[in-house]
C-alpha positions as CSV (number, residue, x, y, z in Angstrom):
1,M,-6.8,-27.0,0.0
2,R,-8.7,-28.7,-3.5
3,A,-7.6,-27.2,-6.7
4,S,-10.3,-27.8,-9.0
5,F,-14.1,-28.4,-7.6
6,L,-17.4,-26.1,-7.9
7,F,-18.9,-23.7,-5.3
8,T,-21.8,-22.3,-4.8
9,S,-22.7,-18.8,-3.0
10,E,-26.0,-17.2,-3.1
11,S,-27.2,-12.7,-2.2
12,V,-30.5,-11.5,-1.2
13,S,-31.6,-8.3,-2.5
14,E,-32.4,-5.0,-0.4
15,G,-36.2,-6.1,-0.5
16,H,-35.9,-9.9,1.0
17,P,-37.5,-9.7,4.5
18,D,-34.4,-10.5,6.4
19,K,-32.7,-7.7,4.0
20,V,-35.9,-5.1,5.2
21,A,-35.3,-6.3,8.3
22,D,-31.3,-5.3,8.6
23,Q,-32.2,-1.9,6.8
24,I,-34.4,-0.6,9.3
25,S,-32.7,-1.7,12.3
26,D,-29.2,-0.2,10.9
27,A,-31.4,2.8,10.1
28,V,-32.0,3.3,14.0
29,V,-28.5,3.0,14.1
30,D,-27.7,5.9,11.6
31,L,-30.6,7.9,13.6
32,F,-28.4,7.7,16.8
33,L,-25.3,7.5,15.9
34,S,-26.0,11.4,13.9
35,K,-27.2,12.6,17.6
36,D,-24.9,11.1,19.7
37,P,-21.7,9.4,18.7
38,Y,-21.5,7.3,21.5
39,A,-25.3,5.9,21.7
40,R,-25.7,2.4,22.3
41,I,-28.1,0.5,20.5
42,A,-28.8,-2.8,19.5
43,C,-32.2,-2.8,17.4
44,E,-34.0,-5.8,16.9
45,T,-36.8,-5.8,13.6
46,L,-39.6,-7.8,13.0
47,T,-41.2,-7.3,9.7
48,T,-44.0,-9.5,8.5
49,T,-47.9,-8.5,6.4
50,N,-48.3,-4.9,6.7
51,R,-46.1,-4.8,10.3
52,V,-43.1,-3.7,11.5
53,V,-42.1,-4.2,15.0
54,L,-38.8,-2.9,16.5
55,A,-37.6,-4.3,19.9
56,G,-34.2,-3.7,22.4
57,E,-31.9,-2.3,24.1
58,I,-30.5,1.6,23.9
59,R,-29.4,4.5,25.2
60,C,-28.5,8.3,22.7
61,K,-28.5,11.9,24.5
62,G,-31.0,13.6,23.1
63,V,-33.5,10.6,22.5
64,F,-33.1,8.3,25.0
65,E,-32.0,8.9,28.4
66,N,-32.8,7.9,32.0
67,H,-35.3,5.9,30.7
68,E,-36.5,8.4,29.4
69,W,-37.8,9.2,25.7
70,A,-37.2,12.8,24.5
71,P,-39.9,14.7,23.2
72,G,-40.7,14.0,19.2
73,A,-37.7,10.9,19.0
74,K,-40.2,8.0,19.1
75,E,-41.8,10.0,16.0
76,E,-38.4,11.1,14.4
77,I,-37.4,6.7,14.2
78,E,-41.4,5.7,13.2
79,A,-40.5,8.3,10.3
80,A,-37.1,6.8,9.6
81,V,-38.5,3.2,9.7
82,R,-41.2,4.2,6.9
83,A,-38.7,6.4,4.7
84,T,-36.1,3.1,4.1
85,V,-39.6,0.9,3.5
86,K,-40.5,3.1,0.9
87,R,-36.5,3.7,-0.6
88,I,-36.6,0.5,-0.9
89,G,-39.8,0.3,-2.8
90,Y,-42.8,-1.1,-1.0
91,E,-46.0,-0.1,-2.5
92,Q,-48.2,-3.4,-2.1
93,S,-51.5,-4.0,-0.9
94,G,-49.1,-6.4,1.4
95,F,-46.8,-4.7,2.9
96,H,-46.4,-0.5,2.3
97,W,-44.6,1.9,3.8
98,E,-47.6,4.3,4.1
99,N,-49.7,1.9,6.0
100,F,-48.2,-1.1,7.6
101,S,-48.9,-1.2,11.1
102,F,-45.6,-0.4,14.1
103,E,-44.6,-0.8,17.2
104,N,-41.9,0.2,18.6
105,H,-40.1,-2.1,21.6
106,L,-36.7,-0.5,22.5
107,H,-35.9,0.4,25.9
108,A,-32.9,1.1,28.0
109,Q,-29.9,-0.7,27.8
110,S,-29.3,-3.1,31.0
111,A,-26.7,-1.1,33.6
112,H,-25.0,-4.3,34.1
113,I,-23.5,-4.7,30.3
114,A,-23.4,-0.6,30.2
115,Q,-21.0,-1.2,33.7
116,G,-18.7,-3.5,31.8
117,V,-18.3,-1.8,28.6
118,D,-18.3,1.5,29.1
119,E,-14.6,3.4,29.3
120,N,-14.3,4.6,33.3
121,G,-11.0,6.3,34.8
122,N,-8.6,3.9,33.9
123,K,-10.4,1.9,33.2
124,D,-10.7,1.5,29.0
125,E,-13.8,0.7,27.1
126,G,-14.7,-3.0,27.3
127,A,-16.7,-5.6,24.0
128,G,-19.7,-5.2,24.0
129,D,-19.7,-8.8,24.6
130,Q,-18.3,-12.1,24.5
131,G,-17.5,-14.2,20.7
132,I,-14.9,-15.0,17.9
133,M,-15.6,-12.5,14.6
134,F,-13.3,-13.5,11.2
135,G,-12.1,-11.8,8.2
136,Y,-11.5,-13.5,5.2
137,A,-9.7,-11.8,1.8
138,T,-9.0,-13.9,-1.5
139,D,-7.4,-12.6,-4.6
140,E,-10.1,-14.1,-6.8
141,T,-12.0,-10.6,-8.0
142,P,-10.9,-6.9,-8.0
143,D,-12.4,-6.1,-4.8
144,L,-10.8,-9.1,-2.6
145,L,-13.8,-10.7,-2.2
146,P,-15.0,-14.7,-2.6
147,A,-15.9,-14.8,-6.9
148,T,-19.2,-16.9,-6.4
149,L,-20.8,-14.1,-3.4
150,Y,-18.8,-11.4,-5.5
151,Y,-20.9,-11.8,-8.6
152,S,-24.7,-12.6,-6.5
153,H,-24.5,-9.4,-5.6
154,R,-23.8,-8.2,-8.2
155,I,-26.4,-9.5,-10.1
156,L,-29.1,-8.2,-7.5
157,E,-27.6,-4.5,-7.5
158,K,-28.3,-4.6,-11.2
159,L,-31.4,-6.2,-10.8
160,A,-32.2,-3.1,-8.4
161,H,-30.9,-0.1,-10.3
162,D,-32.9,-1.4,-13.3
163,R,-36.3,-2.1,-11.0
164,H,-35.4,1.9,-9.2
165,N,-34.3,3.2,-13.0
166,K,-38.1,2.1,-14.5
167,V,-35.8,-0.2,-17.1
168,V,-38.0,-2.8,-17.1
169,P,-41.7,-2.7,-16.3
170,F,-41.6,-6.4,-14.4
171,L,-39.6,-6.5,-11.2
172,E,-40.0,-6.0,-7.3
173,P,-38.2,-5.4,-4.7
174,D,-37.4,-9.4,-3.4
175,A,-35.1,-11.6,-5.1
176,K,-32.2,-13.8,-4.6
177,S,-29.5,-15.1,-6.6
178,Q,-27.0,-18.3,-6.4
179,V,-24.0,-18.2,-8.5
180,T,-21.9,-21.6,-8.7
181,L,-18.5,-21.3,-10.4
182,E,-16.5,-24.1,-11.5
183,Y,-12.2,-24.0,-10.2
184,R,-9.9,-25.1,-11.8
185,N,-6.1,-24.7,-10.2
186,E,-8.0,-22.5,-7.6
187,V,-9.1,-20.5,-10.0
188,P,-12.5,-19.5,-10.9
189,V,-12.9,-20.0,-14.6
190,R,-17.2,-20.8,-15.7
191,A,-20.5,-20.7,-13.8
192,T,-22.1,-23.9,-13.5
193,A,-25.4,-22.8,-12.7
194,L,-27.3,-19.4,-12.6
195,V,-30.4,-19.1,-10.1
196,V,-32.4,-15.9,-10.3
197,S,-35.8,-15.9,-8.1
198,T,-37.2,-12.4,-8.9
199,Q,-40.6,-11.5,-7.2
200,H,-42.6,-9.9,-10.7
201,A,-45.6,-7.9,-11.3
202,P,-49.0,-9.9,-12.3
203,G,-48.6,-12.0,-15.1
204,Y,-44.7,-12.5,-15.9
205,F,-45.1,-16.0,-15.0
206,Y,-45.2,-19.2,-16.6
207,D,-45.4,-22.8,-15.5
208,G,-46.1,-25.3,-18.0
209,K,-49.8,-24.8,-17.9
210,E,-50.7,-21.5,-16.7
211,G,-49.8,-17.8,-17.0
212,N,-48.2,-16.2,-20.5
213,P,-45.4,-17.3,-21.8
214,E,-44.4,-14.4,-23.9
215,L,-44.1,-12.5,-21.0
216,Y,-42.4,-14.8,-18.9
217,K,-39.9,-15.3,-21.7
218,E,-39.4,-11.5,-21.3
219,L,-38.7,-11.5,-17.9
220,R,-36.2,-14.7,-18.8
221,D,-34.2,-12.8,-21.2
222,Y,-33.8,-10.2,-19.1
223,V,-32.3,-11.9,-16.2
224,I,-30.0,-14.1,-18.7
225,G,-28.9,-11.3,-20.2
226,V,-27.9,-9.5,-16.6
227,F,-25.9,-12.8,-16.2
228,N,-23.6,-11.9,-19.4
229,D,-23.6,-8.2,-18.6
230,V,-22.2,-9.2,-15.1
231,L,-20.2,-12.2,-15.1
232,P,-17.1,-11.8,-16.9
233,E,-17.0,-13.2,-20.7
234,G,-17.1,-16.5,-21.7
235,F,-18.4,-17.2,-17.4
236,V,-22.0,-18.3,-18.8
237,D,-21.8,-20.8,-21.4
238,A,-23.9,-23.6,-23.3
239,D,-23.8,-25.9,-20.9
240,T,-24.6,-23.2,-18.1
241,K,-27.7,-24.7,-16.2
242,I,-30.5,-20.9,-16.0
243,Y,-32.7,-21.5,-13.3
244,V,-35.2,-18.1,-13.6
245,N,-38.0,-18.0,-11.0
246,P,-38.0,-22.2,-11.2
247,T,-41.4,-22.4,-9.2
248,G,-43.1,-20.9,-11.7
249,R,-44.7,-17.8,-10.0
250,F,-43.3,-15.2,-7.5
251,E,-46.3,-12.1,-7.1
252,I,-46.7,-12.2,-3.5
253,G,-43.2,-11.2,-1.4
254,G,-40.6,-8.9,0.7
255,P,-42.2,-9.5,4.3
256,D,-46.1,-10.2,2.6
257,G,-44.9,-13.6,1.6
258,D,-42.9,-14.4,4.4
259,A,-41.5,-13.2,8.0
260,G,-37.6,-11.5,8.0
261,V,-36.0,-10.5,11.3
262,T,-32.6,-8.7,11.9
263,G,-29.2,-11.0,11.6
264,R,-30.4,-14.0,9.4
265,K,-28.7,-13.6,6.5
266,I,-25.0,-13.6,7.3
267,I,-23.2,-16.2,5.1
268,V,-24.8,-13.5,2.7
269,D,-23.8,-9.7,4.9
270,T,-20.3,-12.2,5.0
271,Y,-17.9,-14.7,2.7
272,G,-20.5,-16.7,1.3
273,G,-19.5,-19.7,3.2
274,A,-16.2,-19.4,1.1
275,A,-14.5,-18.7,4.9
276,P,-16.2,-19.4,8.4
277,H,-18.3,-16.5,10.4
278,G,-18.6,-16.4,13.9
279,G,-22.1,-16.1,14.2
280,G,-22.5,-12.8,15.2
281,A,-25.1,-10.5,13.7
282,F,-23.8,-6.9,12.5
283,S,-26.8,-4.7,12.0
284,G,-28.3,-2.7,14.4
285,K,-25.7,-2.4,16.4
286,D,-23.3,0.3,17.6
287,P,-19.8,-0.5,17.0
288,T,-18.8,-0.9,20.6
289,K,-20.6,-4.4,19.7
290,V,-17.7,-5.9,18.8
291,D,-19.5,-8.7,17.1
292,R,-20.0,-5.7,14.5
293,S,-16.3,-3.9,14.3
294,A,-13.8,-6.9,15.1
295,A,-16.2,-8.2,12.4
296,Y,-15.0,-5.1,10.1
297,V,-11.4,-4.9,11.5
298,A,-10.7,-8.5,11.0
299,R,-11.9,-7.9,7.0
300,Y,-9.7,-5.1,7.4
301,L,-6.7,-6.7,8.1
302,A,-7.1,-9.6,5.7
303,K,-8.0,-7.9,2.6
304,N,-4.8,-5.5,3.3
305,I,-2.6,-8.7,3.7
306,V,-3.4,-10.4,0.4
307,A,-3.3,-6.5,-1.0
308,A,0.0,-6.6,0.4
309,G,1.0,-9.3,-1.2
310,L,1.8,-11.2,1.3
311,A,-0.9,-14.0,0.9
312,R,-3.4,-15.4,-1.9
313,R,-5.6,-15.8,0.5
314,C,-6.0,-15.1,4.6
315,T,-8.3,-15.6,7.4
316,I,-8.2,-14.2,10.4
317,Q,-9.7,-14.4,13.7
318,L,-10.2,-12.7,16.9
319,S,-11.8,-13.4,20.4
320,Y,-13.1,-11.3,22.9
321,A,-14.9,-11.4,26.5
322,I,-17.7,-8.8,27.7
323,G,-16.0,-5.9,29.5
324,I,-12.3,-7.0,28.4
325,A,-10.6,-4.7,25.6
326,E,-7.7,-6.5,24.8
327,P,-8.4,-9.5,22.4
328,L,-8.2,-13.1,23.9
329,S,-6.1,-14.5,21.0
330,V,-5.5,-13.6,16.8
331,Y,-5.0,-16.3,14.9
332,V,-3.8,-15.6,10.7
333,D,-4.3,-18.8,8.4
334,T,-3.0,-18.0,4.5
335,H,-4.0,-21.5,4.0
336,G,-0.6,-22.5,2.4
337,T,-0.6,-19.3,-0.1
338,G,1.5,-16.5,2.3
339,T,5.0,-15.7,1.5
340,V,5.9,-14.9,5.7
341,P,5.0,-17.2,8.8
342,E,1.7,-16.8,10.1
343,A,2.9,-16.4,13.3
344,K,4.5,-12.9,12.6
345,L,1.8,-11.6,11.4
346,E,-0.2,-12.4,14.6
347,E,2.3,-10.6,15.9
348,V,2.7,-7.7,13.2
349,L,-1.0,-7.0,13.1
350,P,-1.9,-5.5,17.2
351,K,0.9,-3.7,16.5
352,L,-0.6,-1.6,13.4
353,V,-4.4,-1.2,14.6
354,R,-4.9,-1.4,18.5
355,L,-7.7,-4.3,17.9
356,T,-10.0,-2.7,21.1
357,P,-13.0,-1.7,20.6
358,K,-12.4,1.8,21.3
359,G,-9.2,1.1,19.2
360,I,-11.0,-0.3,16.5
361,R,-13.7,2.4,16.3
362,E,-10.7,5.4,16.2
363,H,-9.2,3.3,13.7
364,L,-11.8,2.1,10.9
365,K,-14.2,6.0,11.6
366,L,-16.6,3.7,12.8
367,N,-18.8,6.4,15.6
368,A,-21.1,8.0,12.3
369,P,-23.8,7.1,11.0
370,I,-22.4,5.1,8.2
371,Y,-24.4,1.4,8.6
372,Q,-27.3,1.2,6.5
373,K,-25.4,1.2,3.1
374,T,-24.0,-1.8,4.8
375,A,-27.3,-3.7,4.8
376,A,-28.2,-4.6,1.8
377,Y,-25.8,-6.3,-1.0
378,G,-22.5,-7.3,1.7
379,H,-20.6,-5.8,4.1
380,F,-17.8,-6.5,2.3
381,G,-16.2,-6.2,-1.1
382,R,-17.8,-3.0,-1.0
383,K,-15.9,0.5,-2.3
384,P,-14.9,3.1,0.1
385,E,-16.4,6.0,0.0
386,G,-15.4,8.8,2.0
387,E,-16.3,7.7,6.0
388,F,-17.8,5.0,4.4
389,F,-16.3,1.2,4.2
390,T,-13.1,1.9,5.9
391,W,-12.9,-0.9,6.9
392,E,-12.4,-1.6,2.8
393,K,-9.4,0.6,2.1
394,T,-5.8,-0.9,1.8
395,D,-3.9,1.9,3.1
396,L,-2.0,-0.4,5.6
397,V,-0.4,-1.7,2.6
398,D,2.5,-0.3,3.3
399,E,3.1,0.0,7.0
400,L,2.7,-3.8,6.9
401,K,5.2,-4.2,5.0
402,A,7.5,-2.8,6.6
403,A,6.8,-4.3,9.9
404,I,7.8,-7.9,8.3
405,A,11.3,-6.9,6.1
């Protein structure tokens, strides 16, 4: 582990085209789980200029059973999709919640997958797919998330809050942020570079030749104020390189400016590149899919290890085979910061939480319509709120300490 270095993470707003797709996919997940806690959903979304397309595999009591749609179900799905786009704030000529063309190509889940996943007699519920999943936690921030990603998310959340509340007149839904921090002795101490590209109202740009320099200065000064509000005091200094809309003009954005697809922002969704990820997307999937549920429980376990003071940094890997309930492997790495052997943690963790798909779902209460909130500004580093973000709780700390004593 290097002690001193620069590291960068990025985030994207709820209006980024890929995040629009993620939120639509999770709106479908939530709609199905609200009607059937054991629904099966794998919903992919494509967004582009005035068009939204759904595809994937489903099974849900009262919505889609025996290859048949229930009366009104298709209309309810379309209403949920349009409501999601309206909430994000798209009322533009190139992408408008009320006017975009909508296609629904969802169809029945494969019977061959279902027979491996479903609980049946003495057979426990199997994993919905093979794969590897990672969880990570670090003591860099109060939410135990890498600082570069934490501040990238918070910058865009502030922009979204001010846009929805009409604090400023120039913000539009699509935006990206990027934060580069200097680390000394493994601790973030200052920002060396900060980037925000935000879609803006007409006229709020200047590229050195065209545009309105006064309006652009208004936008730039506002974003710099957000940097100073979000980052710790002293992190933004005279040497920090600041880039606000460096291309000059960003009026055409969202799905009208670039196509969006579910699952393309998994580094933003996870740990900003500071830790591995398994490659599988989260959004659009019900919790029998270990791409989602096992990644959540891996984060939960890693966070509790750090919260318990057993390590300052922790990475956990889980692996699964399709149709098989128990994980094939449990791997813990505390990166030289641990106070107990990793092998001991690998032995203890499966005794504290049953790491089968069913065990994870029941422990974290995942069979509920809780997922659309996860689909922007990160699945991790969020505040637990009742049934939401249960994997961010640190309620395993005392049991962990007792188990290794």
